[in-house]
C-alpha positions as a Markdown table, in Angstrom:
| # | Residue | x | y | z |
|---|---|---|---|---|
| 1 | Met | -54.8 | -30.1 | -6.2 |
| 2 | Cys | -58.4 | -28.9 | -4.8 |
| 3 | Gly | -60.4 | -31.3 | -7.2 |
| 4 | Pro | -59.2 | -34.8 | -6.2 |
| 5 | Gln | -58.2 | -33.8 | -2.7 |
| 6 | Ala | -61.8 | -32.8 | -2.2 |
| 7 | Glu | -63.1 | -36.0 | -1.9 |
| 8 | Gln | -61.8 | -36.5 | 1.8 |
| 9 | Tyr | -63.9 | -33.3 | 2.7 |
| 10 | Ser | -67.9 | -34.5 | 2.4 |
| 11 | Arg | -70.8 | -31.8 | 2.8 |
| 12 | Arg | -71.8 | -33.5 | 5.7 |
| 13 | Thr | -68.4 | -33.2 | 7.1 |
| 14 | Ile | -68.0 | -29.8 | 6.7 |
| 15 | Leu | -71.5 | -28.8 | 8.0 |
| 16 | Asn | -71.0 | -31.1 | 11.2 |
| 17 | Val | -67.9 | -29.8 | 11.8 |
| 18 | Ala | -67.9 | -27.5 | 15.8 |
| 19 | Thr | -66.8 | -24.4 | 15.2 |
| 20 | Ala | -66.4 | -22.3 | 18.2 |
| 21 | Ala | -66.5 | -18.9 | 18.0 |
| 22 | Leu | -62.4 | -17.8 | 17.2 |
| 23 | Ala | -60.4 | -14.8 | 18.0 |
| 24 | Val | -58.8 | -12.6 | 15.2 |
| 25 | Gly | -55.8 | -14.2 | 16.0 |
| 26 | Ala | -57.0 | -17.5 | 14.6 |
| 27 | Ala | -57.1 | -16.0 | 11.3 |
| 28 | Val | -53.3 | -14.9 | 11.3 |
| 29 | Ala | -50.3 | -16.2 | 11.9 |
| 30 | Leu | -46.5 | -15.3 | 10.9 |
| 31 | Pro | -45.6 | -16.8 | 7.3 |
| 32 | Gly | -44.3 | -20.4 | 6.9 |
| 33 | Thr | -46.2 | -21.3 | 10.1 |
| 34 | Ala | -47.9 | -24.0 | 7.9 |
| 35 | Asp | -46.0 | -27.2 | 7.1 |
| 36 | Ala | -44.8 | -26.8 | 3.8 |
| 37 | Ala | -43.2 | -30.5 | 4.0 |
| 38 | Thr | -46.6 | -32.0 | 4.0 |
| 39 | Ala | -48.8 | -29.3 | 1.8 |
| 40 | Arg | -49.9 | -31.1 | -1.4 |
| 41 | Arg | -52.8 | -29.0 | -2.3 |
| 42 | Arg | -52.4 | -26.1 | -5.0 |
| 43 | Ile | -54.7 | -23.7 | -6.5 |
| 44 | Pro | -55.4 | -24.2 | -10.1 |
| 45 | Leu | -54.6 | -21.7 | -12.4 |
| 46 | Asp | -57.8 | -21.5 | -13.9 |
| 47 | Lys | -58.9 | -20.4 | -10.3 |
| 48 | Ile | -56.6 | -17.5 | -10.2 |
| 49 | Ser | -58.2 | -14.0 | -11.0 |
| 50 | Ile | -57.4 | -10.6 | -10.1 |
| 51 | Gln | -59.8 | -7.4 | -9.2 |
| 52 | Leu | -59.0 | -4.7 | -11.7 |
| 53 | Tyr | -59.8 | -2.0 | -9.2 |
| 54 | Ser | -56.4 | -2.5 | -8.0 |
| 55 | Leu | -55.3 | -1.4 | -11.6 |
| 56 | Arg | -57.5 | 1.6 | -12.2 |
| 57 | Ser | -54.9 | 3.7 | -12.2 |
| 58 | Leu | -53.7 | 2.1 | -15.4 |
| 59 | Leu | -56.7 | 1.1 | -16.8 |
| 60 | Gln | -58.2 | 4.4 | -17.4 |
| 61 | Asn | -55.2 | 5.5 | -20.2 |
| 62 | Asp | -54.3 | 2.1 | -21.4 |
| 63 | Pro | -56.4 | -0.8 | -20.9 |
| 64 | Glu | -55.2 | -2.5 | -23.6 |
| 65 | Gly | -51.6 | -2.7 | -22.4 |
| 66 | Thr | -52.5 | -3.0 | -18.9 |
| 67 | Leu | -54.6 | -6.2 | -19.9 |
| 68 | Ser | -51.7 | -7.4 | -21.9 |
| 69 | Ala | -49.5 | -7.2 | -18.8 |
| 70 | Leu | -51.9 | -9.1 | -16.9 |
| 71 | Ala | -51.8 | -11.8 | -19.1 |
| 72 | Asp | -48.1 | -11.9 | -19.6 |
| 73 | Ile | -48.0 | -12.3 | -15.7 |
| 74 | Gly | -50.1 | -15.8 | -16.3 |
| 75 | Tyr | -53.7 | -14.1 | -15.9 |
| 76 | Arg | -56.3 | -15.9 | -17.0 |
| 77 | Lys | -59.2 | -14.3 | -15.5 |
| 78 | Val | -60.2 | -10.8 | -14.3 |
| 79 | Glu | -62.9 | -9.5 | -12.2 |
| 80 | Leu | -64.3 | -6.1 | -13.2 |
| 81 | Ala | -65.1 | -2.7 | -11.4 |
| 82 | Gly | -66.2 | -0.9 | -14.5 |
| 83 | Thr | -65.0 | -0.5 | -18.1 |
| 84 | Tyr | -62.8 | 2.8 | -17.5 |
| 85 | Gly | -64.8 | 5.2 | -20.1 |
| 86 | Arg | -65.2 | 2.1 | -22.5 |
| 87 | Gly | -68.4 | 0.5 | -23.5 |
| 88 | Ala | -68.9 | -3.0 | -22.6 |
| 89 | Thr | -68.6 | -4.0 | -26.4 |
| 90 | Glu | -65.2 | -2.4 | -26.8 |
| 91 | Phe | -64.2 | -3.3 | -23.7 |
| 92 | Arg | -64.9 | -7.0 | -24.4 |
| 93 | Ala | -63.2 | -6.9 | -27.7 |
| 94 | Ile | -60.0 | -5.6 | -25.6 |
| 95 | Leu | -60.5 | -8.7 | -23.3 |
| 96 | Asp | -60.5 | -11.1 | -26.3 |
| 97 | Arg | -57.5 | -9.8 | -27.9 |
| 98 | Cys | -55.8 | -10.1 | -24.6 |
| 99 | His | -56.9 | -13.6 | -24.1 |
| 100 | Leu | -58.5 | -12.7 | -20.6 |
| 101 | Lys | -62.2 | -13.7 | -19.6 |
| 102 | Ala | -64.0 | -11.6 | -17.3 |
| 103 | Ser | -65.9 | -14.0 | -15.3 |
| 104 | Ser | -66.8 | -11.9 | -12.8 |
| 105 | Thr | -67.7 | -8.4 | -12.1 |
| 106 | His | -68.5 | -5.9 | -9.2 |
| 107 | Val | -71.9 | -4.2 | -9.9 |
| 108 | Gly | -74.5 | -2.0 | -8.4 |
| 109 | Ile | -78.3 | -2.9 | -8.6 |
| 110 | Asp | -79.9 | 0.3 | -7.2 |
| 111 | Gly | -79.6 | 1.9 | -10.9 |
| 112 | Asp | -80.6 | 0.5 | -14.3 |
| 113 | Leu | -80.7 | -3.4 | -13.7 |
| 114 | Asn | -81.8 | -4.3 | -17.0 |
| 115 | Gln | -78.7 | -2.3 | -18.6 |
| 116 | Ala | -76.4 | -3.6 | -15.8 |
| 117 | Ile | -77.4 | -7.4 | -16.8 |
| 118 | Ala | -77.1 | -6.5 | -20.5 |
| 119 | Asp | -73.9 | -5.5 | -20.3 |
| 120 | Ala | -72.3 | -8.5 | -18.1 |
| 121 | Lys | -74.0 | -10.6 | -20.6 |
| 122 | Ile | -71.6 | -8.9 | -23.5 |
| 123 | Leu | -68.5 | -8.9 | -21.5 |
| 124 | Gly | -69.0 | -13.0 | -20.6 |
| 125 | Asn | -70.0 | -12.7 | -17.0 |
| 126 | Thr | -71.0 | -15.6 | -14.9 |
| 127 | Leu | -70.7 | -14.0 | -11.5 |
| 128 | Ala | -71.2 | -10.4 | -10.3 |
| 129 | Asn | -71.3 | -9.2 | -6.7 |
| 130 | Val | -72.5 | -6.1 | -4.9 |
| 131 | Pro | -69.3 | -4.4 | -3.9 |
| 132 | Tyr | -70.4 | -2.5 | -1.1 |
| 133 | Ala | -73.7 | -1.4 | 1.1 |
| 134 | Lys | -73.5 | 0.5 | 4.6 |
| 135 | Phe | -76.5 | 1.5 | 6.4 |
| 136 | Ala | -77.1 | 2.8 | 10.1 |
| 137 | Thr | -79.9 | 0.6 | 11.2 |
| 138 | Ile | -80.9 | -3.1 | 10.8 |
| 139 | Ala | -84.0 | -2.1 | 9.4 |
| 140 | Glu | -82.2 | -0.7 | 6.1 |
| 141 | Trp | -80.0 | -3.7 | 6.0 |
| 142 | Glu | -83.4 | -5.9 | 5.8 |
| 143 | Ala | -84.8 | -3.7 | 3.1 |
| 144 | Phe | -81.4 | -4.0 | 1.2 |
| 145 | Ala | -81.4 | -7.9 | 1.3 |
| 146 | Gly | -84.7 | -7.5 | -0.3 |
| 147 | Arg | -83.2 | -5.6 | -3.2 |
| 148 | Val | -80.4 | -8.0 | -3.8 |
| 149 | Asn | -83.0 | -11.0 | -3.9 |
| 150 | Thr | -84.9 | -9.2 | -6.4 |
| 151 | Ala | -81.8 | -8.2 | -8.4 |
| 152 | Ala | -80.4 | -12.1 | -8.1 |
| 153 | Ala | -83.5 | -13.4 | -9.3 |
| 154 | Ala | -83.2 | -10.9 | -12.4 |
| 155 | Phe | -79.4 | -11.9 | -13.1 |
| 156 | Arg | -80.3 | -15.3 | -12.7 |
| 157 | Lys | -82.5 | -15.5 | -15.7 |
| 158 | Ala | -79.8 | -14.0 | -17.6 |
| 159 | Gly | -77.4 | -17.0 | -16.6 |
| 160 | Ile | -75.5 | -14.8 | -14.1 |
| 161 | Glu | -75.5 | -15.5 | -10.3 |
| 162 | Leu | -75.0 | -12.6 | -8.0 |
| 163 | Gly | -73.2 | -12.4 | -4.2 |
| 164 | Tyr | -72.3 | -10.0 | -2.0 |
| 165 | His | -68.7 | -8.8 | -1.3 |
| 166 | Asn | -67.9 | -7.5 | 2.4 |
| 167 | His | -66.0 | -4.9 | 4.0 |
| 168 | Ala | -65.1 | -4.6 | 7.8 |
| 169 | His | -68.5 | -2.9 | 9.2 |
| 170 | Glu | -70.8 | -5.8 | 8.2 |
| 171 | Phe | -69.3 | -7.3 | 11.4 |
| 172 | Ala | -69.7 | -4.3 | 13.7 |
| 173 | Pro | -73.1 | -4.8 | 15.6 |
| 174 | Ile | -75.9 | -2.5 | 15.2 |
| 175 | Gly | -78.1 | -2.7 | 18.3 |
| 176 | Gly | -76.2 | -6.1 | 19.2 |
| 177 | Val | -77.2 | -7.5 | 15.8 |
| 178 | Leu | -74.5 | -8.2 | 12.8 |
| 179 | Pro | -75.6 | -6.8 | 9.5 |
| 180 | Tyr | -73.6 | -9.6 | 8.1 |
| 181 | Asp | -75.8 | -12.1 | 9.8 |
| 182 | Val | -78.8 | -10.0 | 8.7 |
| 183 | Leu | -77.7 | -10.1 | 5.3 |
| 184 | Thr | -77.1 | -13.8 | 5.0 |
| 185 | Ala | -80.2 | -14.6 | 6.8 |
| 186 | Lys | -82.5 | -12.4 | 4.8 |
| 187 | Thr | -81.2 | -13.2 | 1.2 |
| 188 | Asn | -81.9 | -16.5 | -0.9 |
| 189 | Lys | -79.5 | -19.1 | -0.1 |
| 190 | Arg | -79.8 | -20.8 | -3.2 |
| 191 | Thr | -79.5 | -17.6 | -5.4 |
| 192 | Val | -77.2 | -15.3 | -3.5 |
| 193 | His | -73.7 | -16.5 | -3.1 |
| 194 | Leu | -71.0 | -14.6 | -1.0 |
| 195 | Glu | -67.6 | -13.3 | -2.2 |
| 196 | Ile | -65.2 | -13.2 | 1.1 |
| 197 | Asp | -62.8 | -10.4 | 1.2 |
| 198 | Leu | -60.4 | -12.0 | 3.6 |
| 199 | Phe | -58.7 | -8.7 | 4.5 |
| 200 | Trp | -61.7 | -6.8 | 5.2 |
| 201 | Ala | -63.3 | -9.8 | 7.2 |
| 202 | Val | -59.9 | -10.3 | 9.6 |
| 203 | Thr | -60.0 | -6.6 | 9.7 |
| 204 | Gly | -63.7 | -6.6 | 11.1 |
| 205 | Gly | -62.8 | -9.6 | 13.3 |
| 206 | Ala | -64.3 | -12.1 | 11.5 |
| 207 | Asp | -62.3 | -15.9 | 11.2 |
| 208 | Pro | -62.6 | -16.8 | 7.2 |
| 209 | Val | -62.8 | -20.3 | 8.1 |
| 210 | Arg | -65.7 | -20.0 | 10.6 |
| 211 | Leu | -67.8 | -17.8 | 8.0 |
| 212 | Phe | -67.3 | -20.3 | 5.0 |
| 213 | Arg | -68.4 | -23.3 | 7.6 |
| 214 | Gln | -71.3 | -21.1 | 8.6 |
| 215 | His | -72.5 | -20.2 | 5.2 |
| 216 | Tyr | -71.6 | -23.6 | 3.5 |
| 217 | Pro | -71.9 | -23.9 | 0.4 |
| 218 | Arg | -72.7 | -20.1 | -0.4 |
| 219 | Val | -69.1 | -19.1 | -0.3 |
| 220 | Thr | -67.7 | -19.2 | -4.0 |
| 221 | Gln | -65.3 | -16.6 | -4.2 |
| 222 | Tyr | -62.2 | -15.3 | -2.3 |
| 223 | His | -60.7 | -11.6 | -2.5 |
| 224 | Val | -57.0 | -12.4 | -1.4 |
| 225 | Lys | -55.1 | -9.5 | 0.0 |
| 226 | Asp | -53.0 | -9.2 | 3.2 |
| 227 | Met | -52.5 | -7.6 | 5.9 |
| 228 | Thr | -49.1 | -6.4 | 7.7 |
| 229 | Ala | -48.6 | -7.0 | 11.6 |
| 230 | Asp | -50.0 | -3.4 | 12.1 |
| 231 | Gly | -53.3 | -4.2 | 10.3 |
| 232 | Gln | -52.5 | -1.9 | 7.0 |
| 233 | Met | -52.9 | -3.8 | 3.6 |
| 234 | Thr | -50.4 | -5.5 | 1.7 |
| 235 | Asp | -49.6 | -7.5 | -1.4 |
| 236 | Pro | -50.7 | -11.1 | -1.0 |
| 237 | Gly | -48.3 | -13.5 | 0.9 |
| 238 | Thr | -46.3 | -10.8 | 2.3 |
| 239 | Gly | -48.2 | -10.1 | 5.5 |
| 240 | Val | -49.5 | -12.3 | 8.5 |
| 241 | Ile | -52.9 | -13.5 | 7.3 |
| 242 | Asp | -52.9 | -17.0 | 7.1 |
| 243 | Phe | -54.1 | -18.3 | 3.9 |
| 244 | Arg | -53.0 | -21.8 | 3.8 |
| 245 | Arg | -55.1 | -22.5 | 7.1 |
| 246 | Ile | -57.9 | -20.7 | 5.1 |
| 247 | Phe | -57.3 | -22.4 | 1.6 |
| 248 | Ala | -57.0 | -25.8 | 3.5 |
| 249 | Ala | -60.4 | -25.7 | 5.0 |
| 250 | Ser | -62.3 | -24.5 | 1.8 |
| 251 | Cys | -60.3 | -24.4 | -1.4 |
| 252 | His | -62.3 | -27.3 | -3.1 |
| 253 | Asp | -65.4 | -25.2 | -2.8 |
| 254 | Ile | -63.9 | -21.8 | -3.8 |
| 255 | Arg | -64.4 | -21.0 | -7.2 |
| 256 | Glu | -62.0 | -18.1 | -7.8 |
| 257 | Phe | -59.1 | -16.9 | -5.7 |
| 258 | Ile | -58.9 | -12.9 | -6.8 |
| 259 | Val | -55.6 | -11.0 | -6.1 |
| 260 | Glu | -56.5 | -7.2 | -4.9 |
| 261 | His | -54.8 | -4.5 | -3.2 |
| 262 | Asp | -57.3 | -1.6 | -2.8 |
| 263 | Gln | -54.3 | 1.5 | -2.6 |
| 264 | Pro | -51.2 | -0.6 | -4.5 |
| 265 | Thr | -48.1 | 1.8 | -5.2 |
| 266 | Asp | -46.9 | -0.6 | -7.9 |
| 267 | Pro | -50.5 | -1.9 | -9.4 |
| 268 | Leu | -48.7 | -4.2 | -11.7 |
| 269 | Asn | -46.1 | -5.5 | -9.5 |
| 270 | Thr | -48.8 | -6.0 | -6.8 |
| 271 | Ala | -50.6 | -8.5 | -9.6 |
| 272 | Lys | -47.4 | -10.2 | -10.1 |
| 273 | Val | -46.6 | -10.9 | -6.4 |
| 274 | Gly | -50.3 | -12.0 | -6.1 |
| 275 | Phe | -50.2 | -14.3 | -8.9 |
| 276 | Glu | -47.1 | -16.0 | -8.2 |
| 277 | Tyr | -48.1 | -16.4 | -4.2 |
| 278 | Leu | -51.3 | -18.1 | -5.5 |
| 279 | Arg | -49.7 | -20.0 | -8.1 |
| 280 | Thr | -47.0 | -21.4 | -5.6 |
| 281 | Val | -48.7 | -21.8 | -2.1 |
| 282 | Arg | -49.1 | -25.1 | -0.9 |
| 283 | Phe | -51.4 | -26.3 | 1.8 |
């Protein structure tokens, strides 16, 4: 398990690992390349979650039935992306009836921040992430980082940790500078964590292991969605991203492994496939 095995990895060990710049190929491998016979670690069930954006087509019309189905699959946690026309109090009641905890949420910071924080508290969130930002200039990215810092301070007063969720464009240089480097350098390392979307990081040419080590201990959550050999999104464990390598390098510090697929053809099947993969994968 992640916890007991973590003793062999000290903070100094991770920080001192000499990490060369790796090609995208380092983050992908054909399934089964890890040595399953010697893999002993696993992901604890209470670290497995799912981003409800993956089930948005079902949640709008039947939130209780959908959340109940997730609980039947085995989920104990979910990450929110809105409440699908329900108020925070009503949606929290549905979660409670389904015995699910919404430990994390995606939230905007440029609207009514006080209301966003109040809703997050009602929903029981302890983690929040800005889900998306895109700007044409580095100056705009720097200004955005300042707004993230301000929002993080406000969320922290409410007992909620704020972070940032990446896509691929943060790893595309603007005038030779990566927006992701600006964002991580200009935000407060003590109050702003990182939620790494593994599919989008790999798509953008980044190596998730290198990101984890470079920004240790800020990386606290993974979005776990897979990639086909031709670069299309697919259910976790059915593609070529080398999750075993990524998890082996970081599992003891990751608080949530969050199943996601942006455009699933069968959302509940994606939820089941993702859960079973994270429940059974060894590394």
